[in-house]
C-alpha positions as CSV (number, residue, x, y, z in Angstrom):
1,M,0.0,0.0,0.0
2,A,1.4,3.4,-0.9
3,R,2.4,5.8,1.8
4,D,1.2,9.3,1.3
5,D,1.5,11.9,4.0
6,G,0.8,14.8,1.6
7,S,3.8,16.7,3.0
8,A,7.1,18.1,1.6
9,G,8.4,14.6,2.4
10,S,6.3,13.1,-0.4
11,R,7.8,15.7,-2.8
12,E,11.3,14.6,-1.9
13,R,10.4,10.9,-2.3
14,I,8.9,11.7,-5.7
15,L,12.1,13.5,-6.8
16,A,14.3,10.8,-5.4
17,A,12.3,8.1,-7.2
18,A,12.3,9.9,-10.5
19,A,16.1,10.6,-10.3
20,A,16.7,6.9,-9.6
21,M,14.6,5.9,-12.6
22,L,16.6,8.3,-14.8
23,A,19.9,7.0,-13.4
24,E,18.8,3.5,-14.4
25,D,17.7,4.5,-17.9
26,V,17.8,8.1,-19.1
27,T,15.1,7.4,-21.8
28,T,12.7,6.3,-19.1
29,R,9.3,8.0,-19.5
30,L,8.5,9.5,-16.1
31,S,4.9,8.4,-16.1
32,V,2.7,9.5,-13.2
33,R,1.8,5.9,-12.2
34,A,5.4,4.6,-12.4
35,V,7.0,7.4,-10.4
36,A,4.2,7.4,-7.8
37,A,4.5,3.7,-7.3
38,R,8.3,3.9,-7.0
39,A,8.0,6.8,-4.5
40,G,5.2,5.1,-2.5
41,V,2.8,8.0,-2.9
42,S,-0.6,8.3,-4.6
43,T,-0.9,9.7,-8.2
44,G,-3.0,12.5,-6.7
45,S,-0.1,13.5,-4.4
46,L,2.3,13.5,-7.3
47,R,0.0,15.7,-9.4
48,F,-0.4,18.0,-6.4
49,H,3.4,18.6,-6.4
50,F,4.0,18.3,-10.1
51,P,0.8,19.1,-12.2
52,T,2.4,18.1,-15.5
53,Q,5.0,15.5,-16.6
54,R,7.2,18.4,-17.8
55,A,7.1,20.0,-14.4
56,L,8.3,16.7,-12.8
57,Q,11.0,16.2,-15.4
58,D,12.3,19.7,-15.1
59,A,12.4,19.5,-11.3
60,V,14.3,16.2,-11.2
61,L,16.8,17.3,-13.8
62,A,17.3,20.6,-11.9
63,R,18.0,18.5,-8.8
64,I,20.5,16.4,-10.7
65,Y,22.3,19.4,-12.0
66,D,22.4,21.1,-8.6
67,Q,24.1,18.0,-7.2
68,I,26.6,17.9,-10.0
69,F,27.3,21.7,-9.7
70,P,26.8,22.6,-6.0
71,D,29.1,25.7,-6.1
72,D,28.0,28.0,-8.9
73,P,31.0,30.3,-9.8
74,I,28.6,32.8,-11.6
75,H,28.1,34.5,-8.2
76,D,31.8,35.1,-7.4
77,R,31.9,38.8,-8.1
78,S,35.6,39.0,-7.3
79,L,36.2,37.7,-10.8
80,P,35.3,39.5,-14.1
81,A,32.1,38.4,-15.8
82,R,33.9,36.6,-18.7
83,D,36.0,34.5,-16.3
84,R,33.0,33.5,-14.3
85,L,31.0,32.5,-17.4
86,V,34.0,30.4,-18.7
87,S,34.2,28.7,-15.3
88,C,30.5,27.8,-15.5
89,L,30.8,26.5,-19.0
90,R,33.9,24.5,-18.0
91,Q,31.8,22.9,-15.2
92,V,29.4,21.6,-17.9
93,L,32.3,19.9,-19.7
94,A,33.9,18.5,-16.6
95,P,31.7,15.4,-16.0
96,A,32.4,14.2,-19.5
97,G,36.1,13.9,-18.8
98,V,38.7,13.5,-21.5
99,G,40.1,10.7,-23.6
100,E,38.6,7.3,-22.7
101,Q,36.1,8.8,-20.3
102,A,34.8,11.2,-22.9
103,R,34.6,8.4,-25.5
104,A,32.6,6.3,-23.1
105,A,30.2,9.3,-22.4
106,W,29.7,9.9,-26.1
107,G,29.2,6.2,-26.7
108,A,26.5,6.1,-24.1
109,A,24.9,9.2,-25.6
110,Y,25.0,7.6,-29.0
111,Q,23.4,4.4,-27.7
112,T,20.7,6.4,-25.8
113,F,19.7,9.1,-28.3
114,I,21.1,8.3,-31.8
115,A,21.2,4.6,-32.4
116,P,17.7,3.7,-31.2
117,E,14.5,4.4,-33.2
118,Q,13.5,8.0,-32.6
119,T,10.5,7.3,-30.5
120,A,8.5,9.9,-28.6
121,E,10.2,8.7,-25.4
122,V,13.7,9.1,-26.9
123,R,12.9,12.5,-28.2
124,A,11.3,13.6,-24.9
125,A,14.2,12.3,-22.9
126,Y,16.7,14.2,-25.1
127,R,14.6,17.4,-25.1
128,A,14.4,17.3,-21.3
129,V,18.2,17.0,-20.9
130,E,18.7,19.8,-23.5
131,R,16.1,22.0,-21.8
132,E,17.8,21.6,-18.4
133,G,21.2,22.4,-19.9
134,G,19.6,25.5,-21.6
135,R,18.0,26.5,-18.3
136,R,21.4,26.5,-16.6
137,V,23.1,28.6,-19.3
138,E,20.1,31.0,-19.4
139,Y,20.3,31.4,-15.6
140,W,24.0,32.4,-15.8
141,L,23.3,34.9,-18.6
142,T,20.4,36.4,-16.6
143,V,22.7,36.9,-13.6
144,L,25.2,38.7,-15.8
145,A,22.4,40.8,-17.4
146,D,21.2,41.8,-13.9
147,E,24.8,43.0,-13.2
148,G,24.8,45.0,-16.5
149,A,27.3,42.8,-18.3
150,L,24.7,41.8,-20.9
151,P,21.5,43.5,-22.2
152,R,18.3,42.5,-20.5
153,E,16.6,40.6,-23.3
154,D,15.7,37.2,-24.5
155,H,18.8,35.0,-24.3
156,T,17.6,32.2,-26.5
157,R,20.1,32.7,-29.3
158,R,23.0,33.1,-26.9
159,V,22.0,30.0,-25.0
160,R,21.8,28.0,-28.3
161,F,25.2,29.3,-29.4
162,L,26.9,28.4,-26.1
163,L,25.3,24.9,-26.0
164,T,26.5,24.3,-29.5
165,V,30.1,25.3,-28.6
166,L,29.9,23.0,-25.5
167,Q,28.7,20.1,-27.6
168,G,31.5,20.6,-30.1
169,L,34.1,20.8,-27.3
170,S,32.8,17.7,-25.6
171,I,33.0,15.8,-28.9
172,E,36.5,17.1,-29.4
173,R,37.5,15.7,-26.0
174,A,36.5,12.2,-27.2
175,L,38.5,12.4,-30.5
176,P,42.2,11.8,-30.9
177,A,43.7,15.2,-29.9
178,E,47.0,17.0,-29.4
179,D,48.4,17.4,-25.9
180,S,47.4,21.0,-25.9
181,I,43.6,20.3,-25.9
182,L,43.1,22.2,-22.6
183,K,44.8,25.3,-24.0
184,S,42.8,25.2,-27.3
185,E,39.6,24.5,-25.3
186,T,40.2,27.4,-23.0
187,E,40.8,29.7,-26.0
188,T,37.6,28.5,-27.6
189,L,35.6,29.1,-24.4
190,Y,36.9,32.6,-24.0
191,L,36.3,33.4,-27.7
192,A,32.6,32.2,-27.3
193,V,32.1,34.1,-24.1
194,D,33.6,37.3,-25.7
195,C,31.2,36.9,-28.6
196,I,28.3,36.7,-26.2
197,L,29.4,39.6,-24.0
198,N,30.5,41.9,-26.8
199,A,27.7,41.2,-29.3
200,P,25.6,44.2,-30.4
201,T,22.0,44.0,-29.3
202,A,19.6,42.8,-31.9
């Protein structure tokens, strides 16, 4: 019988259950019934905390990102905006590693998102991961805009540009590379950040 105390504790159980399901299989569809059963709560309780599947998926991915990146350098105002943004972007690259670790990460991504049939579940899983990555980058740009380092406007194009740069760099880490990959990666990150910070307003 499902436990359901209707408290904040049930919300935590739901998030923990959904995160465990994604850890087991990133393409898992976080259905209301499956997550509620895993968390030991009623479907009504889950809907109370997360009215839509997207709300649940966004919340659990935000939780995962917060655990991966607990110390966000974007708030360290002792450093210039460009250095802080580069540090944040480098955090995104860090979990993929380099060399063998990066190849394993890209192999897993290929098997999860590219090799299988492009079902609705596969597309939804990829969009959720991409959306959460975009949310992080947009947050960093919003912080900088609040400080006056960027114009206060829609950052969609900037986010897309930075995500594309990060994706290219993560692939480069998996490919045979020269010993100076860290140097070239740093130069690329600074070039991308300078393009963002110095771009004229649209």
